[in-house]
C-alpha positions as CSV (number, residue, x, y, z in Angstrom):
1,M,93.4,43.0,257.4
2,T,94.2,46.8,258.5
3,V,95.8,48.5,261.3
4,P,94.5,51.4,262.4
5,T,98.0,54.0,262.7
6,S,97.7,56.9,263.8
7,I,99.7,60.4,262.5
8,R,99.9,64.2,263.4
9,L,100.5,66.5,261.3
10,S,100.9,70.3,261.3
11,V,97.6,72.4,260.7
12,E,98.9,74.0,257.4
13,L,99.5,70.2,255.6
14,S,96.0,68.8,257.8
15,E,94.1,72.3,255.7
16,K,95.7,71.1,252.4
17,L,95.3,67.5,252.7
18,T,90.9,68.2,253.7
19,L,91.0,70.7,250.5
20,W,92.5,68.3,248.6
21,T,90.1,65.2,249.6
22,S,87.5,67.1,250.0
23,S,87.8,68.3,246.6
24,H,88.3,65.1,244.8
25,N,86.0,63.1,246.9
26,I,88.1,60.5,248.5
27,S,88.4,60.0,252.5
28,K,91.6,61.8,254.1
29,T,92.9,58.0,255.0
30,E,92.1,56.6,251.4
31,F,94.0,59.2,250.0
32,I,97.0,58.8,252.4
33,T,97.3,54.9,252.1
34,Q,97.8,55.5,248.0
35,V,99.8,58.1,248.5
36,L,102.3,56.0,251.1
37,A,101.9,52.8,249.0
38,E,103.4,54.8,246.2
39,K,106.1,55.8,247.9
40,L,107.5,52.6,249.1
41,E,107.5,51.6,245.6
42,D,109.1,54.2,244.8
43,L,111.6,53.9,248.0
44,Y,112.0,50.0,247.0
45,D,112.5,50.7,243.1
46,I,115.7,53.4,243.9
47,Q,116.9,50.1,246.0
48,E,116.7,47.7,243.5
49,A,118.5,50.3,240.6
50,D,120.8,51.5,243.0
51,L,121.6,47.9,244.4
52,A,121.6,45.9,240.0
53,M,123.7,49.4,239.3
54,Q,126.2,48.6,242.2
55,Q,126.7,44.9,241.2
56,W,126.9,46.0,237.7
57,L,129.7,48.3,238.2
58,D,131.5,45.2,241.1
59,D,131.4,42.0,237.8
60,G,133.5,45.2,236.1
61,Q,130.8,47.0,233.7
62,K,131.7,50.7,232.4
63,T,129.9,53.7,232.3
64,Y,129.6,56.5,230.5
65,S,128.0,59.9,230.6
66,H,125.4,61.5,228.2
67,D,127.9,63.6,227.1
68,E,130.9,60.8,225.9
69,M,128.2,59.2,224.9
70,M,127.0,62.2,222.8
71,K,130.6,62.9,221.9
72,R,130.3,59.3,220.7
73,Y,127.1,59.1,218.7
74,G,126.1,61.7,218.3
């Protein structure tokens, strides 16, 4: 099931979208749906990573910077 959604784009963005989708034989709807799904998945993954990191720190675990690890292990 799909739900219709409306967005407003600047003329410049709309032209870029039209050029890209036309040259890649994909509909604007399909492209926007794919891009939005990928972005939401990325945001969810970042949120989960932030929560895991906070739990790690709350549990008293220590982190080390890249420089610290290079000094320690070369």
